[in-house]
FIMARMI-132557 format. One line per field, with one value per residue (C-alpha): residue number from 0; residue in one letter; x, y, z. Coordinates in nm, 4 decimals. Each point is the difference from the previous one (the first is absolute). Last residue first. Layout:
REM FIMARMI-132557
resi = NUM	...
resn = A	...
px = X	...
py = Y	...
pz = Z	...
REM end
This chain:
REM FIMARMI-132557
resi = 439	438	437	436	435	434	433	432	431	430	429	428	427	426	425	424	423	422	421	420	419	418	417	416	415	414	413	412	411	410	409	408	407	406	405	404	403	402	401	400	399	398	397	396	395	394	393	392	391	390	389	388	387	386	385	384	383	382	381	380	379	378	377	376	375	374	373	372	371	370	369	368	367	366	365	364	363	362	361	360	359	358	357	356	355	354	353	352	351	350	349	348	347	346	345	344	343	342	341	340	339	338	337	336	335	334	333	332	331	330	329	328	327	326	325	324	323	322	321	320	319	318	317	316	315	314	313	312	311	310	309	308	307	306	305	304	303	302	301	300	299	298	297	296	295	294	293	292	291	290	289	288	287	286	285	284	283	282	281	280	279	278	277	276	275	274	273	272	271	270	269	268	267	266	265	264	263	262	261	260	259	258	257	256	255	254	253	252	251	250	249	248	247	246	245	244	243	242	241	240	239	238	237	236	235	234	233	232	231	230	229	228	227	226	225	224	223	222	221	220	219	218	217	216	215	214	213	212	211	210	209	208	207	206	205	204	203	202	201	200	199	198	197	196	195	194	193	192	191	190	189	188	187	186	185	184	183	182	181	180	179	178	177	176	175	174	173	172	171	170	169	168	167	166	165	164	163	162	161	160	159	158	157	156	155	154	153	152	151	150	149	148	147	146	145	144	143	142	141	140	139	138	137	136	135	134	133	132	131	130	129	128	127	126	125	124	123	122	121	120	119	118	117	116	115	114	113	112	111	110	109	108	107	106	105	104	103	102	101	100	99	98	97	96	95	94	93	92	91	90	89	88	87	86	85	84	83	82	81	80	79	78	77	76	75	74	73	72	71	70	69	68	67	66	65	64	63	62	61	60	59	58	57	56	55	54	53	52	51	50	49	48	47	46	45	44	43	42	41	40	39	38	37	36	35	34	33	32	31	30	29	28	27	26	25	24	23	22	21	20	19	18	17	16	15	14	13	12	11	10	9	8	7	6	5	4	3	2	1	0
resn = G	P	S	P	A	A	A	D	S	T	V	P	E	G	P	E	D	L	F	E	V	V	A	L	V	A	L	L	A	V	T	L	W	I	V	V	M	D	T	P	Y	S	W	T	V	L	V	V	T	A	I	V	V	A	A	W	N	L	W	L	K	F	R	H	V	F	R	G	V	P	G	L	R	M	G	L	R	E	A	A	R	R	V	A	D	I	G	A	Q	W	L	T	R	V	A	R	A	W	R	G	T	G	S	V	W	A	G	L	A	V	L	I	G	L	V	V	V	L	R	V	G	G	R	L	Y	H	T	L	R	D	Y	V	A	H	A	A	A	Q	N	V	D	A	P	L	H	D	L	Y	V	P	R	F	V	S	L	G	I	S	L	V	A	A	G	A	A	M	A	L	A	A	T	V	T	A	R	R	R	R	V	A	A	L	V	G	G	V	A	L	L	V	T	L	V	P	L	W	F	G	F	V	D	L	L	R	L	W	T	R	I	T	G	I	S	E	S	E	I	L	V	Y	D	T	H	V	T	P	I	K	S	A	V	S	L	G	N	A	V	L	R	S	K	A	Q	D	I	V	P	A	L	D	L	A	V	T	N	D	T	I	K	V	A	G	G	G	Q	G	T	L	A	R	N	L	S	D	H	A	S	R	N	I	Q	E	W	L	A	A	F	Q	D	S	A	V	A	G	A	V	Q	D	H	V	L	S	T	I	A	S	T	V	A	S	G	A	S	N	V	L	Q	Q	L	L	P	R	D	T	T	P	V	L	G	L	L	T	G	I	P	L	A	D	V	I	Q	T	T	V	R	D	T	V	A	A	Q	V	A	P	D	R	A	L	P	A	M	T	A	V	Y	R	D	T	D	T	L	T	S	R	A	W	A	A	A	V	S	A	P	T	L	V	T	A	L	I	I	L	V	V	S	L	L	S	L	L	R	F	R	H	R	P	R	Q	E	L	Q	A	I	R	G	H	L	E	A	L	E	A	D	R	D	E	P	P	E	S	P	P	Q	D	L	P	H	D	T	M
px = 7.3849	-0.0711	-0.2180	-0.3275	-0.0566	-0.2288	0.3502	0.1049	-0.3146	0.0343	-0.2825	-0.1355	0.1098	-0.2699	0.1450	-0.3203	-0.0722	-0.3946	-0.0900	0.2901	-0.1301	-0.3375	0.0876	0.1923	-0.3133	-0.1959	0.2423	-0.0332	-0.3770	-0.0007	0.2474	-0.2228	-0.3335	0.2373	0.1078	-0.3608	-0.1011	0.2440	-0.1314	0.1156	-0.0852	0.0023	0.1782	0.2972	0.2746	-0.1849	-0.0707	0.3323	0.1496	-0.2330	0.1363	0.3641	-0.0379	-0.1899	0.2962	0.2571	-0.1611	-0.0360	0.3567	0.1392	-0.2038	0.0705	0.1509	-0.2240	-0.2897	0.0740	0.0714	-0.3306	-0.1860	0.1662	-0.1138	-0.2353	-0.1741	-0.2954	-0.1319	-0.1372	0.2952	0.1963	-0.2642	0.0811	0.3792	-0.0823	-0.1749	0.2721	0.2691	-0.1853	-0.0134	0.3902	0.0731	-0.1766	0.1434	0.3521	-0.0226	-0.1448	0.2992	0.2166	-0.0875	0.0032	0.3620	0.1081	0.1256	-0.2505	-0.2830	-0.2671	0.1444	-0.0285	-0.3372	-0.1119	0.1840	-0.1886	-0.3176	0.0459	0.0824	-0.3041	-0.2373	0.1340	0.0289	-0.3793	-0.1002	0.1249	-0.1449	-0.3611	0.0761	0.0223	-0.3063	-0.1944	0.1722	-0.2703	-0.2817	0.1190	0.0221	-0.3444	-0.1499	0.1735	-0.1351	-0.3266	0.0295	0.1230	-0.2660	0.1727	-0.1246	0.2655	0.2877	0.2138	0.3447	-0.1045	-0.1131	0.4086	0.1413	-0.2584	0.1289	0.3352	0.0966	-0.1698	0.1640	0.3518	-0.0528	-0.1078	0.3256	0.2226	-0.1742	0.1820	0.3118	-0.0103	-0.0939	0.3039	0.2312	-0.1547	0.0862	0.3474	0.1214	-0.1545	0.1720	0.3272	0.0082	-0.0288	0.2613	0.2587	0.2902	-0.2605	0.0397	-0.2584	-0.2551	0.0707	-0.0250	-0.3530	-0.1161	0.1096	-0.1597	-0.3218	-0.0012	0.1083	-0.3381	-0.2100	0.1215	-0.0133	-0.3731	-0.1572	0.2604	-0.1744	-0.3202	0.1767	0.1624	-0.3561	-0.1512	0.2809	-0.0754	-0.3739	0.0470	0.2308	-0.2888	-0.2533	0.1811	-0.2751	-0.2198	-0.3372	-0.0623	-0.3004	-0.2357	-0.3457	-0.0436	-0.3509	-0.1266	-0.3617	-0.2160	-0.3604	-0.2561	-0.3159	-0.0238	-0.0559	-0.3433	-0.1076	-0.0067	-0.1593	0.2604	0.1780	0.0365	0.1709	0.2284	0.0695	0.1021	0.2523	0.1540	0.0659	0.1437	0.2301	0.1286	0.0956	0.2178	0.3227	0.2875	0.2483	0.3675	0.1002	0.2030	-0.1823	-0.0565	0.0564	-0.2311	-0.1646	-0.2500	0.2615	0.2558	0.3413	0.3310	0.2039	0.1019	-0.3081	-0.2651	0.1020	-0.0368	-0.3071	-0.1573	0.0801	-0.1603	-0.3267	-0.1967	0.0927	-0.0751	-0.3267	-0.1197	0.0979	-0.2168	-0.3051	0.0207	0.0147	-0.2963	-0.1964	0.0134	-0.1539	0.0930	0.0630	-0.3021	-0.1823	0.1992	-0.0921	-0.3695	0.0392	0.2081	-0.2450	-0.2616	0.2031	0.1141	-0.4026	-0.0178	0.2994	-0.1247	-0.3427	0.1480	0.1980	-0.2966	-0.2208	-0.3617	-0.0890	0.2074	-0.1537	-0.3383	0.0926	0.1667	-0.3452	-0.1837	0.2212	0.0174	-0.2665	0.1222	0.3555	0.2726	0.2395	-0.1817	0.0479	0.3628	-0.0800	-0.1508	0.3032	0.2576	0.2270	0.3345	0.1245	-0.2017	0.1727	0.3489	-0.1005	-0.1144	0.2764	0.2713	-0.2026	-0.0676	0.3687	0.1298	-0.2449	0.0767	0.3830	-0.0690	-0.2020	0.2506	-0.1720	0.1002	0.3609	0.0319	0.0426	0.3219	0.2674	-0.1333	-0.0844	0.3830	0.1115	-0.2495	0.1373	0.4006	0.2019	0.0041	-0.0848	0.2367	0.2657	-0.0914	0.0249	0.3203	0.1496	-0.1062	0.1343	0.3435	0.0180	-0.0530	0.2813	0.2246	0.1969	0.0038	0.1831	0.2378	0.0998	0.0458	0.1895	0.2315	0.0119	0.1094	0.2731	0.1415	-0.0008	0.1578	0.2856	0.0605	0.0436	0.2295	0.2199	-0.0339	0.1113	0.3165	0.1074	0.0558	0.2288	0.1606	0.0702	0.1654	0.2289	0.0910	0.0607	0.2395	0.1977	0.0092	0.1521	0.2550	0.1132	0.0279	0.1868	0.2491	0.0769	0.0422	0.3275	-0.0681	0.1794	0.1947	-0.0899	0.1488	0.2151	0.3039	-0.0297	0.0609	-0.2936	0.0417	0.0353
py = -10.4937	0.2947	-0.0891	0.1644	0.2678	-0.0708	-0.0632	0.3325	0.1714	-0.1700	-0.2435	0.0578	-0.2455	-0.2404	-0.1427	-0.1692	-0.0849	0.0578	-0.3796	-0.0617	0.2721	-0.1337	-0.3327	0.1593	0.1609	-0.3482	-0.1554	0.2429	-0.0198	-0.4087	0.0273	0.2579	-0.2453	-0.2844	0.1983	0.1077	-0.3316	-0.1253	0.2501	0.3637	0.1043	0.3920	0.0820	0.2037	-0.2681	-0.1586	0.3502	0.0930	-0.3234	0.0369	0.3653	-0.1115	-0.2626	0.2480	0.2354	-0.2681	-0.0878	0.3845	0.0584	-0.3144	0.1325	0.3911	0.0071	-0.2642	0.1477	0.3342	-0.1564	-0.1563	0.3079	0.2021	-0.2119	-0.2882	-0.0748	-0.2221	-0.0865	-0.3186	-0.1434	0.1508	-0.1347	-0.3595	0.0846	0.1043	-0.2964	-0.2374	0.2286	-0.0838	-0.3731	0.0071	0.2025	-0.2403	-0.3092	0.1562	0.0536	-0.3657	-0.1449	0.2516	-0.1760	-0.3235	0.0176	0.1784	0.3758	0.1186	0.2536	-0.2935	-0.1375	0.2953	0.0594	-0.3536	0.0049	0.3405	-0.1688	-0.3054	0.2265	0.2141	-0.2971	-0.1421	0.3149	0.0662	-0.3671	0.0102	0.3466	-0.1204	-0.3157	0.2660	0.1753	-0.3303	-0.1114	0.1565	-0.1003	-0.3660	-0.0517	0.1796	-0.2619	-0.3061	0.1162	0.0059	-0.3256	-0.1481	0.1347	-0.0051	-0.2449	-0.2442	0.2455	0.1129	-0.1844	-0.1843	0.3202	0.1597	-0.3034	-0.0185	0.3751	-0.0071	-0.2369	0.2358	0.3301	-0.1618	-0.0758	0.3649	0.0941	-0.2322	0.1943	0.3169	-0.1749	-0.1362	0.3606	0.1317	-0.2793	0.0677	0.3890	-0.0610	-0.2755	0.2197	0.3066	-0.1922	-0.1200	0.3691	0.0973	-0.2180	0.1132	0.0280	0.3021	0.1873	-0.2716	-0.0925	0.3573	0.0082	-0.3275	0.1552	0.3515	-0.1813	-0.2307	0.3519	0.1449	-0.2875	0.0168	0.3685	0.0401	-0.2831	-0.0128	0.1313	-0.1710	-0.3040	-0.0031	0.0372	-0.2723	-0.2096	0.0825	-0.0368	-0.3735	-0.0918	0.1114	-0.1745	-0.3037	-0.2217	0.0905	0.1739	0.2607	0.1655	-0.1143	0.1544	0.1470	0.0741	0.2980	0.0342	0.2979	-0.1373	-0.1895	0.2112	0.1181	-0.3084	-0.0075	0.2488	-0.2830	0.1911	-0.0744	0.3526	-0.1705	-0.2894	0.1779	0.2686	-0.2859	-0.1606	0.3447	0.0257	-0.3676	0.1173	0.3233	-0.2306	-0.2371	0.0969	-0.1355	-0.2075	-0.1043	-0.3262	-0.0851	-0.0173	0.3562	0.2550	0.2652	0.1665	0.2494	0.2430	-0.0699	-0.1460	0.1336	-0.3127	0.0897	-0.2650	0.1608	0.3563	-0.0510	-0.2198	0.3030	0.2479	-0.2177	-0.0654	0.2807	-0.1137	-0.3494	0.0892	0.2265	-0.2722	-0.2406	0.2362	0.0838	-0.3970	-0.0526	0.2800	-0.1978	-0.3050	-0.3231	0.0384	0.1469	-0.2791	-0.2199	0.1687	-0.0403	-0.3761	-0.0586	0.1460	-0.2180	-0.3097	0.1189	-0.0089	-0.3541	-0.1088	0.1598	-0.1674	-0.3272	0.0520	0.1151	-0.3109	-0.0376	0.3470	0.2072	-0.2301	0.0983	0.3581	-0.0308	-0.1075	0.2322	0.2773	-0.1315	0.2347	0.3015	-0.0334	-0.0673	0.2379	0.0822	-0.3437	0.0948	0.1949	-0.3106	-0.2044	0.2245	0.2410	0.0475	-0.3712	0.0481	0.3076	-0.1318	-0.3353	0.1605	0.2552	-0.2747	-0.2255	0.2687	0.1209	-0.3396	-0.0351	0.3416	-0.0866	-0.3272	0.1572	0.2469	0.3645	0.1643	-0.1325	0.2122	0.3017	-0.1159	0.0471	0.3295	0.1341	-0.0740	0.1792	0.3059	-0.0096	0.0593	-0.0696	-0.3602	-0.1530	0.2251	-0.0515	-0.4127	-0.0288	0.1946	-0.2204	-0.3330	0.1260	0.0707	-0.2652	-0.2432	0.2199	0.0100	-0.3419	0.0921	0.3215	-0.1487	-0.2478	0.2704	0.1885	-0.2876	-0.1079	0.3577	0.0162	-0.3416	0.1266	0.3303	-0.1885	-0.2246	0.2842	0.1780	-0.3217	-0.0373	0.3641	-0.0797	-0.3186	0.1406	0.2730	-0.2816	-0.2284	0.2968	0.0494	-0.3458	-0.0477	0.3092	-0.1501	-0.3171	0.1731	0.2019	-0.3292	-0.1810	0.3029	0.0126	-0.3797	-0.0050	0.2768	0.3408	0.0671	0.3154	0.2478	0.0260	0.2838	-0.1764	-0.3011	0.2258	0.0002	-0.1656	0.1551
pz = -2.8383	0.2575	0.3234	-0.0435	0.2610	0.3339	0.1636	-0.1125	0.1076	0.3769	0.0858	0.3483	0.2497	0.1134	0.3154	0.0959	0.3544	0.0214	0.0515	0.2277	0.2145	-0.0545	0.1171	0.3012	0.0921	-0.0438	0.2021	0.2900	-0.0282	0.0312	0.2994	0.1969	-0.0897	0.1703	0.2718	0.0787	-0.0381	0.2789	0.2183	0.1005	0.3522	-0.0583	-0.3359	0.0358	-0.0592	-0.2701	-0.1678	0.0865	-0.1816	-0.2989	-0.0330	0.0055	-0.2717	-0.2254	0.0399	-0.0663	-0.3213	-0.0988	0.1055	-0.2067	-0.3009	-0.0135	-0.3455	-0.1422	0.1503	-0.1551	-0.3157	-0.0216	0.0875	-0.2566	-0.2795	0.1161	-0.3566	-0.0191	-0.3309	0.0048	-0.0717	0.2716	0.2554	-0.1404	0.0491	0.3379	0.1113	-0.1567	0.2046	0.2939	-0.0494	-0.0696	0.2825	0.2206	-0.1645	0.0511	0.3226	0.0915	-0.1973	0.1576	0.3396	-0.1166	-0.1210	0.3233	-0.0020	0.2620	0.0063	-0.0299	0.3104	0.1927	-0.1005	0.0843	0.3547	0.0714	-0.1522	0.2473	0.2885	-0.0428	-0.0106	0.2951	0.1943	-0.0400	0.0007	0.3691	0.0655	-0.1114	0.2410	0.3029	-0.1625	0.0618	0.3174	0.2389	-0.2542	-0.0207	0.3947	0.0460	-0.2707	0.1883	0.3257	-0.1446	-0.1528	0.3546	0.2059	0.3142	0.2702	-0.0371	0.1040	-0.2509	-0.0485	-0.3225	-0.1720	0.0397	-0.1022	-0.2971	-0.0903	0.1112	-0.3669	-0.1835	0.1383	-0.0150	-0.3919	-0.0393	0.1824	-0.2059	-0.2936	0.0989	0.0430	-0.3524	-0.1323	0.1775	-0.1366	-0.3780	0.0575	0.1546	-0.2963	-0.2922	0.1678	0.0398	-0.3774	-0.1071	0.2613	-0.1052	0.2347	0.2771	0.2132	-0.1497	0.0187	0.3335	0.1244	-0.1766	0.1798	0.3464	-0.1098	-0.0678	0.3425	0.2160	-0.1515	0.0727	0.3115	0.0712	-0.0385	0.2009	0.2602	0.3000	-0.1089	-0.0602	0.3363	0.1712	-0.2323	0.1413	0.3505	-0.0600	-0.1537	0.3035	0.2317	-0.2163	0.0418	0.1435	-0.2998	-0.0619	-0.2455	-0.1115	0.2638	0.0103	0.3370	0.1867	0.1833	0.0462	0.0504	0.1470	-0.2312	0.1261	-0.3506	-0.1516	0.1643	-0.2734	-0.2535	-0.2772	-0.3038	0.1079	0.3540	-0.1008	-0.2334	0.2601	0.2208	-0.2594	-0.0356	0.3808	-0.0180	-0.3003	0.2276	0.2988	-0.2655	0.2088	-0.2288	0.1616	-0.0347	0.2109	0.2378	0.3298	-0.0677	-0.3007	-0.0475	-0.3242	0.1208	0.1793	0.2245	-0.0143	-0.0420	-0.1156	-0.3527	-0.1001	0.2316	-0.0761	-0.3889	0.0567	0.2160	-0.2587	-0.2911	0.2295	-0.1437	-0.3676	0.1161	0.1233	-0.2738	-0.2550	0.1934	0.0268	-0.3372	-0.1006	0.2942	-0.1884	-0.3181	0.1249	0.1005	0.3527	0.0329	-0.1667	0.2135	0.3154	-0.0755	-0.0634	0.3127	0.1829	-0.1267	0.0412	0.3617	0.0630	-0.1102	0.2014	0.3088	-0.0753	-0.0085	0.3020	0.2025	-0.0841	0.1170	0.1556	-0.2921	-0.2449	0.0949	0.0088	-0.3682	-0.1241	0.1386	-0.1082	-0.3734	-0.1163	0.1811	-0.1841	0.2029	0.1471	0.3126	0.1167	0.0121	0.3289	0.1691	-0.1170	0.1626	-0.1791	0.0018	-0.0770	-0.3216	-0.1117	0.0691	-0.1957	-0.2980	-0.0045	0.0018	-0.2393	-0.2569	0.0102	-0.0855	-0.2912	-0.1378	0.0365	-0.1907	-0.2514	-0.0893	-0.0848	0.3053	-0.0203	-0.3050	0.2070	0.2188	-0.2549	-0.1459	0.3465	0.0388	-0.2677	0.0927	0.3549	-0.1179	0.2827	0.1021	-0.2990	-0.2194	0.2551	0.0128	-0.3654	-0.0437	0.2352	-0.1237	-0.3705	0.1951	0.2088	-0.3116	-0.1898	0.2866	-0.1062	-0.3484	0.0782	0.2116	-0.2734	-0.2668	0.2383	0.0608	-0.3488	-0.1333	0.3142	-0.1248	-0.3659	0.1144	0.1932	-0.2917	-0.2383	0.2421	-0.0176	-0.3710	-0.0320	0.2178	-0.1197	-0.3188	0.1110	0.2326	-0.3101	-0.1820	0.2832	0.0218	-0.3789	0.0191	0.3000	-0.1893	-0.3144	0.2370	0.1511	-0.3538	-0.1328	0.3100	-0.0416	-0.3584	0.0678	-0.1620	-0.3435	-0.0067	-0.2325	-0.3591	-0.0625	0.1459	-0.2610	-0.2907	-0.2197	-0.3304	-0.3269
REM end
């Protein structure tokens, strides 16, 4: 039986069907383009944020260093104290103090510094050759001052000078001036009057009472000398102001770049390595600037001492660079290992296989995890994240962490994760039905 022609729906013209299909395809294309357009915008935003974080990384490290140096007295003393043991600095201080003492005393008074048995000979030298006598007496004073500078008392006094002068240095570098540290003639200088007093006391203690006639002498030991000291002061002032917020802003930009990315794990690896590279650029800049700075010093400046002072002033800055580099590499490795790549899966498989082998060896020795293994298996994810959060909190709250602190925290975190993996054992109890022999 065939259908009546009137019962069949009227056929549409081919032109109408083609128009409808074209419209439908157009709508589908629009729907497909919208998420692609959104993903492209997010990817662009991610790239911009990560680039900003990378560019700000060197400034953030320098800002944190400047803020700690200018505001933390203990940090500043820890920076400057080792200079008291540096041979080049000791030699420069000895020469400076010796010159001031010799210039402050007439030759006749300095005769009292010579032992009695040598005075007749020295008196003859005075009558015949004054310059030779001055050289001999200068050598005597130099030896005494060198002994004082090489002593433990000088190291303690040097630390005391820098501790009491820290506030003055802060005011000098921020433009307020005053105190034992001052900026004059494009130099940052430290007053060595206490060192001269220590040398006088040492001379008197050795039986040379005439040394007490040496008047109070104020002399400066130059810490920094540059024609651009005004510019340096301005930059240090800005870094001190932004010393806290600039690193926070840099981290927020990096986190925002990762969250805005479509492939967040890849963005994490990229951001971490890029910020590590940005910090490395700062380290390279410090190395390049050092010979430039030393070449522009006056000819009478002790180059070895200036080299030592520069290295000490940038010691913790380089430590901050190493911290960021190590932290960036470790974060990138962690993000890569947790990925789905073939090599990342191979590393995780090797990790699990090694721990499984240790667990089986322990079980053969009679170890049974029991409820502990079941508990760890149930809350394994939470335990792993708790370990990561605790390590992060320790790192953030650590006062001035170093690269070694980061490395040891990473080792401790890996050890905790290994223990969790070792204790992970489902170990579901065997039921009576399962224990019964199967029929047949």
